[in-house]
Chimera marker file (.cmm) of the C-alpha trace (Angstrom):
<marker_set name="trace">
<marker id="1" x="3.160" y="-31.532" z="-24.146" r="1" g="1" b="0" radius="0.5"/>
<marker id="2" x="1.622" y="-29.355" z="-21.804" r="1" g="1" b="0" radius="0.5"/>
<marker id="3" x="4.704" y="-29.628" z="-19.520" r="1" g="1" b="0" radius="0.5"/>
<marker id="4" x="7.047" y="-27.848" z="-22.245" r="1" g="1" b="0" radius="0.5"/>
<marker id="5" x="4.362" y="-25.478" z="-22.915" r="1" g="1" b="0" radius="0.5"/>
<marker id="6" x="4.721" y="-24.633" z="-19.081" r="1" g="1" b="0" radius="0.5"/>
<marker id="7" x="8.190" y="-24.468" z="-18.925" r="1" g="1" b="0" radius="0.5"/>
<marker id="8" x="8.150" y="-21.921" z="-21.934" r="1" g="1" b="0" radius="0.5"/>
<marker id="9" x="5.876" y="-19.706" z="-19.841" r="1" g="1" b="0" radius="0.5"/>
<marker id="10" x="8.210" y="-19.704" z="-16.869" r="1" g="1" b="0" radius="0.5"/>
<marker id="11" x="10.973" y="-18.802" z="-18.904" r="1" g="1" b="0" radius="0.5"/>
<marker id="12" x="9.100" y="-15.812" z="-20.322" r="1" g="1" b="0" radius="0.5"/>
<marker id="13" x="7.828" y="-14.997" z="-16.826" r="1" g="1" b="0" radius="0.5"/>
<marker id="14" x="11.721" y="-14.617" z="-15.523" r="1" g="1" b="0" radius="0.5"/>
<marker id="15" x="12.380" y="-12.902" z="-18.366" r="1" g="1" b="0" radius="0.5"/>
<marker id="16" x="9.878" y="-10.368" z="-17.675" r="1" g="1" b="0" radius="0.5"/>
<marker id="17" x="11.031" y="-10.715" z="-13.924" r="1" g="1" b="0" radius="0.5"/>
<marker id="18" x="14.439" y="-9.614" z="-15.334" r="1" g="1" b="0" radius="0.5"/>
<marker id="19" x="12.621" y="-6.367" z="-17.114" r="1" g="1" b="0" radius="0.5"/>
<marker id="20" x="11.177" y="-5.362" z="-14.506" r="1" g="1" b="0" radius="0.5"/>
<marker id="21" x="14.153" y="-5.330" z="-12.221" r="1" g="1" b="0" radius="0.5"/>
<marker id="22" x="15.817" y="-3.226" z="-14.872" r="1" g="1" b="0" radius="0.5"/>
<marker id="23" x="12.930" y="-0.687" z="-14.866" r="1" g="1" b="0" radius="0.5"/>
<marker id="24" x="12.908" y="-0.461" z="-11.151" r="1" g="1" b="0" radius="0.5"/>
<marker id="25" x="16.509" y="0.128" z="-11.399" r="1" g="1" b="0" radius="0.5"/>
<marker id="26" x="16.284" y="2.542" z="-14.102" r="1" g="1" b="0" radius="0.5"/>
<marker id="27" x="13.739" y="4.467" z="-12.020" r="1" g="1" b="0" radius="0.5"/>
<marker id="28" x="16.110" y="4.185" z="-8.967" r="1" g="1" b="0" radius="0.5"/>
<marker id="29" x="18.841" y="5.742" z="-11.198" r="1" g="1" b="0" radius="0.5"/>
<marker id="30" x="16.344" y="8.730" z="-12.006" r="1" g="1" b="0" radius="0.5"/>
<marker id="31" x="15.231" y="9.255" z="-8.268" r="1" g="1" b="0" radius="0.5"/>
<marker id="32" x="19.099" y="9.241" z="-7.103" r="1" g="1" b="0" radius="0.5"/>
<marker id="33" x="20.484" y="11.433" z="-9.887" r="1" g="1" b="0" radius="0.5"/>
<marker id="34" x="17.446" y="14.055" z="-8.980" r="1" g="1" b="0" radius="0.5"/>
<marker id="35" x="16.319" y="13.508" z="-12.778" r="1" g="1" b="0" radius="0.5"/>
<marker id="36" x="12.377" y="13.547" z="-11.479" r="1" g="1" b="0" radius="0.5"/>
<marker id="37" x="11.336" y="15.119" z="-15.130" r="1" g="1" b="0" radius="0.5"/>
<marker id="38" x="11.814" y="11.272" z="-16.768" r="1" g="1" b="0" radius="0.5"/>
<marker id="39" x="10.198" y="9.801" z="-13.377" r="1" g="1" b="0" radius="0.5"/>
<marker id="40" x="6.634" y="9.573" z="-15.042" r="1" g="1" b="0" radius="0.5"/>
<marker id="41" x="8.104" y="8.040" z="-17.802" r="1" g="1" b="0" radius="0.5"/>
<marker id="42" x="10.013" y="5.201" z="-15.742" r="1" g="1" b="0" radius="0.5"/>
<marker id="43" x="6.864" y="4.804" z="-13.519" r="1" g="1" b="0" radius="0.5"/>
<marker id="44" x="4.770" y="3.883" z="-16.567" r="1" g="1" b="0" radius="0.5"/>
<marker id="45" x="7.241" y="1.286" z="-17.949" r="1" g="1" b="0" radius="0.5"/>
<marker id="46" x="7.230" y="-0.479" z="-14.719" r="1" g="1" b="0" radius="0.5"/>
<marker id="47" x="3.290" y="-0.273" z="-14.775" r="1" g="1" b="0" radius="0.5"/>
<marker id="48" x="3.196" y="-1.763" z="-18.197" r="1" g="1" b="0" radius="0.5"/>
<marker id="49" x="5.811" y="-4.571" z="-17.379" r="1" g="1" b="0" radius="0.5"/>
<marker id="50" x="3.687" y="-5.560" z="-14.364" r="1" g="1" b="0" radius="0.5"/>
<marker id="51" x="0.557" y="-5.533" z="-16.694" r="1" g="1" b="0" radius="0.5"/>
<marker id="52" x="2.529" y="-7.958" z="-18.965" r="1" g="1" b="0" radius="0.5"/>
<marker id="53" x="3.610" y="-10.273" z="-15.922" r="1" g="1" b="0" radius="0.5"/>
<marker id="54" x="-0.172" y="-10.342" z="-14.437" r="1" g="1" b="0" radius="0.5"/>
<marker id="55" x="-0.809" y="-11.310" z="-17.872" r="1" g="1" b="0" radius="0.5"/>
<marker id="56" x="1.874" y="-14.204" z="-18.114" r="1" g="1" b="0" radius="0.5"/>
<marker id="57" x="0.765" y="-15.248" z="-14.732" r="1" g="1" b="0" radius="0.5"/>
<marker id="58" x="-2.688" y="-16.174" z="-15.648" r="1" g="1" b="0" radius="0.5"/>
<marker id="59" x="-1.751" y="-18.025" z="-18.708" r="1" g="1" b="0" radius="0.5"/>
<marker id="60" x="0.973" y="-19.860" z="-16.395" r="1" g="1" b="0" radius="0.5"/>
<marker id="61" x="-1.867" y="-20.693" z="-13.981" r="1" g="1" b="0" radius="0.5"/>
<marker id="62" x="-3.920" y="-22.182" z="-16.745" r="1" g="1" b="0" radius="0.5"/>
<marker id="63" x="-1.222" y="-24.318" z="-18.155" r="1" g="1" b="0" radius="0.5"/>
<marker id="64" x="-0.069" y="-25.496" z="-14.829" r="1" g="1" b="0" radius="0.5"/>
<marker id="65" x="-3.358" y="-26.719" z="-14.094" r="1" g="1" b="0" radius="0.5"/>
<marker id="66" x="-3.378" y="-28.778" z="-17.056" r="1" g="1" b="0" radius="0.5"/>
<marker id="67" x="-0.196" y="-30.166" z="-16.441" r="1" g="1" b="0" radius="0.5"/>
<marker id="68" x="-1.192" y="-31.153" z="-12.863" r="1" g="1" b="0" radius="0.5"/>
<marker id="69" x="-4.240" y="-32.917" z="-14.107" r="1" g="1" b="0" radius="0.5"/>
<marker id="70" x="-2.015" y="-35.034" z="-16.581" r="1" g="1" b="0" radius="0.5"/>
<marker id="71" x="0.159" y="-35.857" z="-13.503" r="1" g="1" b="0" radius="0.5"/>
<marker id="72" x="-2.864" y="-36.413" z="-11.075" r="1" g="1" b="0" radius="0.5"/>
<marker id="73" x="-2.363" y="-33.277" z="-8.918" r="1" g="1" b="0" radius="0.5"/>
<marker id="74" x="-5.182" y="-30.939" z="-7.882" r="1" g="1" b="0" radius="0.5"/>
<marker id="75" x="-5.702" y="-28.259" z="-10.409" r="1" g="1" b="0" radius="0.5"/>
<marker id="76" x="-4.773" y="-25.665" z="-7.893" r="1" g="1" b="0" radius="0.5"/>
<marker id="77" x="-1.398" y="-27.110" z="-7.404" r="1" g="1" b="0" radius="0.5"/>
<marker id="78" x="1.511" y="-24.616" z="-6.938" r="1" g="1" b="0" radius="0.5"/>
<marker id="79" x="4.622" y="-24.417" z="-9.049" r="1" g="1" b="0" radius="0.5"/>
<marker id="80" x="6.352" y="-25.993" z="-5.838" r="1" g="1" b="0" radius="0.5"/>
<marker id="81" x="3.658" y="-28.612" z="-5.671" r="1" g="1" b="0" radius="0.5"/>
<marker id="82" x="4.033" y="-29.718" z="-9.247" r="1" g="1" b="0" radius="0.5"/>
<marker id="83" x="7.747" y="-29.863" z="-8.972" r="1" g="1" b="0" radius="0.5"/>
<marker id="84" x="7.196" y="-32.654" z="-5.797" r="1" g="1" b="0" radius="0.5"/>
<marker id="85" x="4.437" y="-34.312" z="-7.894" r="1" g="1" b="0" radius="0.5"/>
<marker id="86" x="6.456" y="-34.831" z="-10.903" r="1" g="1" b="0" radius="0.5"/>
<marker id="87" x="6.814" y="-38.128" z="-12.502" r="1" g="1" b="0" radius="0.5"/>
<marker id="88" x="10.325" y="-39.828" z="-12.834" r="1" g="1" b="0" radius="0.5"/>
<marker id="89" x="12.800" y="-37.478" z="-14.758" r="1" g="1" b="0" radius="0.5"/>
<marker id="90" x="14.135" y="-34.096" z="-15.281" r="1" g="1" b="0" radius="0.5"/>
<marker id="91" x="10.987" y="-32.251" z="-14.811" r="1" g="1" b="0" radius="0.5"/>
<marker id="92" x="10.894" y="-31.830" z="-11.085" r="1" g="1" b="0" radius="0.5"/>
<marker id="93" x="14.363" y="-30.338" z="-11.370" r="1" g="1" b="0" radius="0.5"/>
<marker id="94" x="13.603" y="-28.202" z="-14.105" r="1" g="1" b="0" radius="0.5"/>
<marker id="95" x="10.196" y="-26.816" z="-11.908" r="1" g="1" b="0" radius="0.5"/>
<marker id="96" x="12.239" y="-26.643" z="-8.780" r="1" g="1" b="0" radius="0.5"/>
<marker id="97" x="14.946" y="-24.553" z="-10.795" r="1" g="1" b="0" radius="0.5"/>
<marker id="98" x="12.103" y="-22.136" z="-12.000" r="1" g="1" b="0" radius="0.5"/>
<marker id="99" x="11.113" y="-21.971" z="-8.530" r="1" g="1" b="0" radius="0.5"/>
<marker id="100" x="14.229" y="-20.851" z="-7.265" r="1" g="1" b="0" radius="0.5"/>
<marker id="101" x="15.149" y="-18.348" z="-9.843" r="1" g="1" b="0" radius="0.5"/>
<marker id="102" x="11.489" y="-16.825" z="-9.692" r="1" g="1" b="0" radius="0.5"/>
<marker id="103" x="11.874" y="-16.559" z="-5.793" r="1" g="1" b="0" radius="0.5"/>
<marker id="104" x="15.218" y="-14.966" z="-6.046" r="1" g="1" b="0" radius="0.5"/>
<marker id="105" x="14.334" y="-12.621" z="-8.637" r="1" g="1" b="0" radius="0.5"/>
<marker id="106" x="11.044" y="-11.389" z="-6.711" r="1" g="1" b="0" radius="0.5"/>
<marker id="107" x="13.093" y="-10.970" z="-3.450" r="1" g="1" b="0" radius="0.5"/>
<marker id="108" x="15.095" y="-8.836" z="-5.265" r="1" g="1" b="0" radius="0.5"/>
<marker id="109" x="12.236" y="-6.664" z="-6.976" r="1" g="1" b="0" radius="0.5"/>
<marker id="110" x="10.757" y="-6.328" z="-3.377" r="1" g="1" b="0" radius="0.5"/>
<marker id="111" x="14.004" y="-4.666" z="-2.134" r="1" g="1" b="0" radius="0.5"/>
<marker id="112" x="14.272" y="-2.580" z="-5.496" r="1" g="1" b="0" radius="0.5"/>
<marker id="113" x="10.711" y="-1.341" z="-5.006" r="1" g="1" b="0" radius="0.5"/>
<marker id="114" x="10.977" y="-0.850" z="-1.267" r="1" g="1" b="0" radius="0.5"/>
<marker id="115" x="13.977" y="1.616" z="-1.769" r="1" g="1" b="0" radius="0.5"/>
<marker id="116" x="12.337" y="3.309" z="-4.523" r="1" g="1" b="0" radius="0.5"/>
<marker id="117" x="9.497" y="3.971" z="-1.897" r="1" g="1" b="0" radius="0.5"/>
<marker id="118" x="11.780" y="5.388" z="0.624" r="1" g="1" b="0" radius="0.5"/>
<marker id="119" x="13.255" y="7.546" z="-2.433" r="1" g="1" b="0" radius="0.5"/>
<marker id="120" x="9.910" y="8.891" z="-3.244" r="1" g="1" b="0" radius="0.5"/>
<marker id="121" x="9.155" y="9.696" z="0.220" r="1" g="1" b="0" radius="0.5"/>
<marker id="122" x="12.437" y="11.680" z="0.804" r="1" g="1" b="0" radius="0.5"/>
<marker id="123" x="11.765" y="13.594" z="-2.309" r="1" g="1" b="0" radius="0.5"/>
<marker id="124" x="8.256" y="14.179" z="-1.389" r="1" g="1" b="0" radius="0.5"/>
<marker id="125" x="9.090" y="15.765" z="1.895" r="1" g="1" b="0" radius="0.5"/>
<marker id="126" x="12.206" y="17.477" z="0.304" r="1" g="1" b="0" radius="0.5"/>
<marker id="127" x="9.609" y="19.388" z="-1.982" r="1" g="1" b="0" radius="0.5"/>
<marker id="128" x="7.100" y="19.766" z="0.893" r="1" g="1" b="0" radius="0.5"/>
<marker id="129" x="9.951" y="21.634" z="2.929" r="1" g="1" b="0" radius="0.5"/>
<marker id="130" x="10.920" y="23.729" z="0.064" r="1" g="1" b="0" radius="0.5"/>
<marker id="131" x="7.566" y="24.848" z="-0.789" r="1" g="1" b="0" radius="0.5"/>
<marker id="132" x="7.009" y="25.549" z="2.857" r="1" g="1" b="0" radius="0.5"/>
<marker id="133" x="10.017" y="27.709" z="2.958" r="1" g="1" b="0" radius="0.5"/>
<marker id="134" x="8.868" y="29.744" z="0.161" r="1" g="1" b="0" radius="0.5"/>
<marker id="135" x="5.713" y="30.779" z="1.844" r="1" g="1" b="0" radius="0.5"/>
<marker id="136" x="5.429" y="34.248" z="3.139" r="1" g="1" b="0" radius="0.5"/>
<marker id="137" x="5.387" y="34.705" z="6.932" r="1" g="1" b="0" radius="0.5"/>
<marker id="138" x="1.865" y="34.732" z="8.666" r="1" g="1" b="0" radius="0.5"/>
<marker id="139" x="0.269" y="37.940" z="8.886" r="1" g="1" b="0" radius="0.5"/>
<marker id="140" x="-1.490" y="39.443" z="11.723" r="1" g="1" b="0" radius="0.5"/>
<marker id="141" x="-4.076" y="42.258" z="12.076" r="1" g="1" b="0" radius="0.5"/>
<marker id="142" x="-3.612" y="45.742" z="13.364" r="1" g="1" b="0" radius="0.5"/>
<marker id="143" x="-6.056" y="47.665" z="15.771" r="1" g="1" b="0" radius="0.5"/>
<marker id="144" x="-8.234" y="48.650" z="12.883" r="1" g="1" b="0" radius="0.5"/>
<marker id="145" x="-8.659" y="45.022" z="11.402" r="1" g="1" b="0" radius="0.5"/>
<marker id="146" x="-6.309" y="45.409" z="8.513" r="1" g="1" b="0" radius="0.5"/>
<marker id="147" x="-3.989" y="42.509" z="7.931" r="1" g="1" b="0" radius="0.5"/>
<marker id="148" x="-0.446" y="43.570" z="8.780" r="1" g="1" b="0" radius="0.5"/>
<marker id="149" x="2.733" y="41.459" z="8.008" r="1" g="1" b="0" radius="0.5"/>
<marker id="150" x="5.316" y="40.859" z="10.453" r="1" g="1" b="0" radius="0.5"/>
<marker id="151" x="7.841" y="43.249" z="8.904" r="1" g="1" b="0" radius="0.5"/>
<marker id="152" x="5.182" y="46.001" z="8.915" r="1" g="1" b="0" radius="0.5"/>
<marker id="153" x="5.002" y="46.565" z="12.812" r="1" g="1" b="0" radius="0.5"/>
<marker id="154" x="7.395" y="49.484" z="13.671" r="1" g="1" b="0" radius="0.5"/>
<marker id="155" x="8.337" y="51.022" z="16.990" r="1" g="1" b="0" radius="0.5"/>
<marker id="156" x="7.956" y="54.819" z="17.376" r="1" g="1" b="0" radius="0.5"/>
<marker id="157" x="9.550" y="57.074" z="19.937" r="1" g="1" b="0" radius="0.5"/>
<marker id="158" x="6.865" y="59.714" z="20.381" r="1" g="1" b="0" radius="0.5"/>
<marker id="159" x="9.018" y="61.913" z="21.845" r="1" g="1" b="0" radius="0.5"/>
<marker id="160" x="11.217" y="63.097" z="19.245" r="1" g="1" b="0" radius="0.5"/>
<link id1="1" id2="2" r="1" g="1" b="0" radius="0.2"/>
<link id1="2" id2="3" r="1" g="1" b="0" radius="0.2"/>
<link id1="3" id2="4" r="1" g="1" b="0" radius="0.2"/>
<link id1="4" id2="5" r="1" g="1" b="0" radius="0.2"/>
<link id1="5" id2="6" r="1" g="1" b="0" radius="0.2"/>
<link id1="6" id2="7" r="1" g="1" b="0" radius="0.2"/>
<link id1="7" id2="8" r="1" g="1" b="0" radius="0.2"/>
<link id1="8" id2="9" r="1" g="1" b="0" radius="0.2"/>
<link id1="9" id2="10" r="1" g="1" b="0" radius="0.2"/>
<link id1="10" id2="11" r="1" g="1" b="0" radius="0.2"/>
<link id1="11" id2="12" r="1" g="1" b="0" radius="0.2"/>
<link id1="12" id2="13" r="1" g="1" b="0" radius="0.2"/>
<link id1="13" id2="14" r="1" g="1" b="0" radius="0.2"/>
<link id1="14" id2="15" r="1" g="1" b="0" radius="0.2"/>
<link id1="15" id2="16" r="1" g="1" b="0" radius="0.2"/>
<link id1="16" id2="17" r="1" g="1" b="0" radius="0.2"/>
<link id1="17" id2="18" r="1" g="1" b="0" radius="0.2"/>
<link id1="18" id2="19" r="1" g="1" b="0" radius="0.2"/>
<link id1="19" id2="20" r="1" g="1" b="0" radius="0.2"/>
<link id1="20" id2="21" r="1" g="1" b="0" radius="0.2"/>
<link id1="21" id2="22" r="1" g="1" b="0" radius="0.2"/>
<link id1="22" id2="23" r="1" g="1" b="0" radius="0.2"/>
<link id1="23" id2="24" r="1" g="1" b="0" radius="0.2"/>
<link id1="24" id2="25" r="1" g="1" b="0" radius="0.2"/>
<link id1="25" id2="26" r="1" g="1" b="0" radius="0.2"/>
<link id1="26" id2="27" r="1" g="1" b="0" radius="0.2"/>
<link id1="27" id2="28" r="1" g="1" b="0" radius="0.2"/>
<link id1="28" id2="29" r="1" g="1" b="0" radius="0.2"/>
<link id1="29" id2="30" r="1" g="1" b="0" radius="0.2"/>
<link id1="30" id2="31" r="1" g="1" b="0" radius="0.2"/>
<link id1="31" id2="32" r="1" g="1" b="0" radius="0.2"/>
<link id1="32" id2="33" r="1" g="1" b="0" radius="0.2"/>
<link id1="33" id2="34" r="1" g="1" b="0" radius="0.2"/>
<link id1="34" id2="35" r="1" g="1" b="0" radius="0.2"/>
<link id1="35" id2="36" r="1" g="1" b="0" radius="0.2"/>
<link id1="36" id2="37" r="1" g="1" b="0" radius="0.2"/>
<link id1="37" id2="38" r="1" g="1" b="0" radius="0.2"/>
<link id1="38" id2="39" r="1" g="1" b="0" radius="0.2"/>
<link id1="39" id2="40" r="1" g="1" b="0" radius="0.2"/>
<link id1="40" id2="41" r="1" g="1" b="0" radius="0.2"/>
<link id1="41" id2="42" r="1" g="1" b="0" radius="0.2"/>
<link id1="42" id2="43" r="1" g="1" b="0" radius="0.2"/>
<link id1="43" id2="44" r="1" g="1" b="0" radius="0.2"/>
<link id1="44" id2="45" r="1" g="1" b="0" radius="0.2"/>
<link id1="45" id2="46" r="1" g="1" b="0" radius="0.2"/>
<link id1="46" id2="47" r="1" g="1" b="0" radius="0.2"/>
<link id1="47" id2="48" r="1" g="1" b="0" radius="0.2"/>
<link id1="48" id2="49" r="1" g="1" b="0" radius="0.2"/>
<link id1="49" id2="50" r="1" g="1" b="0" radius="0.2"/>
<link id1="50" id2="51" r="1" g="1" b="0" radius="0.2"/>
<link id1="51" id2="52" r="1" g="1" b="0" radius="0.2"/>
<link id1="52" id2="53" r="1" g="1" b="0" radius="0.2"/>
<link id1="53" id2="54" r="1" g="1" b="0" radius="0.2"/>
<link id1="54" id2="55" r="1" g="1" b="0" radius="0.2"/>
<link id1="55" id2="56" r="1" g="1" b="0" radius="0.2"/>
<link id1="56" id2="57" r="1" g="1" b="0" radius="0.2"/>
<link id1="57" id2="58" r="1" g="1" b="0" radius="0.2"/>
<link id1="58" id2="59" r="1" g="1" b="0" radius="0.2"/>
<link id1="59" id2="60" r="1" g="1" b="0" radius="0.2"/>
<link id1="60" id2="61" r="1" g="1" b="0" radius="0.2"/>
<link id1="61" id2="62" r="1" g="1" b="0" radius="0.2"/>
<link id1="62" id2="63" r="1" g="1" b="0" radius="0.2"/>
<link id1="63" id2="64" r="1" g="1" b="0" radius="0.2"/>
<link id1="64" id2="65" r="1" g="1" b="0" radius="0.2"/>
<link id1="65" id2="66" r="1" g="1" b="0" radius="0.2"/>
<link id1="66" id2="67" r="1" g="1" b="0" radius="0.2"/>
<link id1="67" id2="68" r="1" g="1" b="0" radius="0.2"/>
<link id1="68" id2="69" r="1" g="1" b="0" radius="0.2"/>
<link id1="69" id2="70" r="1" g="1" b="0" radius="0.2"/>
<link id1="70" id2="71" r="1" g="1" b="0" radius="0.2"/>
<link id1="71" id2="72" r="1" g="1" b="0" radius="0.2"/>
<link id1="72" id2="73" r="1" g="1" b="0" radius="0.2"/>
<link id1="73" id2="74" r="1" g="1" b="0" radius="0.2"/>
<link id1="74" id2="75" r="1" g="1" b="0" radius="0.2"/>
<link id1="75" id2="76" r="1" g="1" b="0" radius="0.2"/>
<link id1="76" id2="77" r="1" g="1" b="0" radius="0.2"/>
<link id1="77" id2="78" r="1" g="1" b="0" radius="0.2"/>
<link id1="78" id2="79" r="1" g="1" b="0" radius="0.2"/>
<link id1="79" id2="80" r="1" g="1" b="0" radius="0.2"/>
<link id1="80" id2="81" r="1" g="1" b="0" radius="0.2"/>
<link id1="81" id2="82" r="1" g="1" b="0" radius="0.2"/>
<link id1="82" id2="83" r="1" g="1" b="0" radius="0.2"/>
<link id1="83" id2="84" r="1" g="1" b="0" radius="0.2"/>
<link id1="84" id2="85" r="1" g="1" b="0" radius="0.2"/>
<link id1="85" id2="86" r="1" g="1" b="0" radius="0.2"/>
<link id1="86" id2="87" r="1" g="1" b="0" radius="0.2"/>
<link id1="87" id2="88" r="1" g="1" b="0" radius="0.2"/>
<link id1="88" id2="89" r="1" g="1" b="0" radius="0.2"/>
<link id1="89" id2="90" r="1" g="1" b="0" radius="0.2"/>
<link id1="90" id2="91" r="1" g="1" b="0" radius="0.2"/>
<link id1="91" id2="92" r="1" g="1" b="0" radius="0.2"/>
<link id1="92" id2="93" r="1" g="1" b="0" radius="0.2"/>
<link id1="93" id2="94" r="1" g="1" b="0" radius="0.2"/>
<link id1="94" id2="95" r="1" g="1" b="0" radius="0.2"/>
<link id1="95" id2="96" r="1" g="1" b="0" radius="0.2"/>
<link id1="96" id2="97" r="1" g="1" b="0" radius="0.2"/>
<link id1="97" id2="98" r="1" g="1" b="0" radius="0.2"/>
<link id1="98" id2="99" r="1" g="1" b="0" radius="0.2"/>
<link id1="99" id2="100" r="1" g="1" b="0" radius="0.2"/>
<link id1="100" id2="101" r="1" g="1" b="0" radius="0.2"/>
<link id1="101" id2="102" r="1" g="1" b="0" radius="0.2"/>
<link id1="102" id2="103" r="1" g="1" b="0" radius="0.2"/>
<link id1="103" id2="104" r="1" g="1" b="0" radius="0.2"/>
<link id1="104" id2="105" r="1" g="1" b="0" radius="0.2"/>
<link id1="105" id2="106" r="1" g="1" b="0" radius="0.2"/>
<link id1="106" id2="107" r="1" g="1" b="0" radius="0.2"/>
<link id1="107" id2="108" r="1" g="1" b="0" radius="0.2"/>
<link id1="108" id2="109" r="1" g="1" b="0" radius="0.2"/>
<link id1="109" id2="110" r="1" g="1" b="0" radius="0.2"/>
<link id1="110" id2="111" r="1" g="1" b="0" radius="0.2"/>
<link id1="111" id2="112" r="1" g="1" b="0" radius="0.2"/>
<link id1="112" id2="113" r="1" g="1" b="0" radius="0.2"/>
<link id1="113" id2="114" r="1" g="1" b="0" radius="0.2"/>
<link id1="114" id2="115" r="1" g="1" b="0" radius="0.2"/>
<link id1="115" id2="116" r="1" g="1" b="0" radius="0.2"/>
<link id1="116" id2="117" r="1" g="1" b="0" radius="0.2"/>
<link id1="117" id2="118" r="1" g="1" b="0" radius="0.2"/>
<link id1="118" id2="119" r="1" g="1" b="0" radius="0.2"/>
<link id1="119" id2="120" r="1" g="1" b="0" radius="0.2"/>
<link id1="120" id2="121" r="1" g="1" b="0" radius="0.2"/>
<link id1="121" id2="122" r="1" g="1" b="0" radius="0.2"/>
<link id1="122" id2="123" r="1" g="1" b="0" radius="0.2"/>
<link id1="123" id2="124" r="1" g="1" b="0" radius="0.2"/>
<link id1="124" id2="125" r="1" g="1" b="0" radius="0.2"/>
<link id1="125" id2="126" r="1" g="1" b="0" radius="0.2"/>
<link id1="126" id2="127" r="1" g="1" b="0" radius="0.2"/>
<link id1="127" id2="128" r="1" g="1" b="0" radius="0.2"/>
<link id1="128" id2="129" r="1" g="1" b="0" radius="0.2"/>
<link id1="129" id2="130" r="1" g="1" b="0" radius="0.2"/>
<link id1="130" id2="131" r="1" g="1" b="0" radius="0.2"/>
<link id1="131" id2="132" r="1" g="1" b="0" radius="0.2"/>
<link id1="132" id2="133" r="1" g="1" b="0" radius="0.2"/>
<link id1="133" id2="134" r="1" g="1" b="0" radius="0.2"/>
<link id1="134" id2="135" r="1" g="1" b="0" radius="0.2"/>
<link id1="135" id2="136" r="1" g="1" b="0" radius="0.2"/>
<link id1="136" id2="137" r="1" g="1" b="0" radius="0.2"/>
<link id1="137" id2="138" r="1" g="1" b="0" radius="0.2"/>
<link id1="138" id2="139" r="1" g="1" b="0" radius="0.2"/>
<link id1="139" id2="140" r="1" g="1" b="0" radius="0.2"/>
<link id1="140" id2="141" r="1" g="1" b="0" radius="0.2"/>
<link id1="141" id2="142" r="1" g="1" b="0" radius="0.2"/>
<link id1="142" id2="143" r="1" g="1" b="0" radius="0.2"/>
<link id1="143" id2="144" r="1" g="1" b="0" radius="0.2"/>
<link id1="144" id2="145" r="1" g="1" b="0" radius="0.2"/>
<link id1="145" id2="146" r="1" g="1" b="0" radius="0.2"/>
<link id1="146" id2="147" r="1" g="1" b="0" radius="0.2"/>
<link id1="147" id2="148" r="1" g="1" b="0" radius="0.2"/>
<link id1="148" id2="149" r="1" g="1" b="0" radius="0.2"/>
<link id1="149" id2="150" r="1" g="1" b="0" radius="0.2"/>
<link id1="150" id2="151" r="1" g="1" b="0" radius="0.2"/>
<link id1="151" id2="152" r="1" g="1" b="0" radius="0.2"/>
<link id1="152" id2="153" r="1" g="1" b="0" radius="0.2"/>
<link id1="153" id2="154" r="1" g="1" b="0" radius="0.2"/>
<link id1="154" id2="155" r="1" g="1" b="0" radius="0.2"/>
<link id1="155" id2="156" r="1" g="1" b="0" radius="0.2"/>
<link id1="156" id2="157" r="1" g="1" b="0" radius="0.2"/>
<link id1="157" id2="158" r="1" g="1" b="0" radius="0.2"/>
<link id1="158" id2="159" r="1" g="1" b="0" radius="0.2"/>
<link id1="159" id2="160" r="1" g="1" b="0" radius="0.2"/>
</marker_set>
């Protein structure tokens, strides 16, 4: 039965959303601790989970279309529309519960993503400021056209 497959796929997708939440929290811990050495690994793991989520979402869409067809709904019916159009029985409540849980997970993931982006911007700004502080002072040119640093300028009293 396609609805059972859809429910199993929704559980799988929710597990992937939990994993994504964990990976984003892991990334945030690295950022706040200043452990940038491992940041590329954490970011790659986030991307891998996102790839798995995309594949799971595609599989869910295919199965949802089959369920929609069985229930006399349009093939493009959303999860909300499937829950509303479910025949009598438990499936409407089950699909609504999945939708609620996935919506909450997505909100938490969005907040983590935004916080991590803020940390990354702050770290980038800090790195740029540090690099700018390490640059030698700008040089000027003397009367002969040679580069002269600010520290090479001297005053002489010719009367001595």
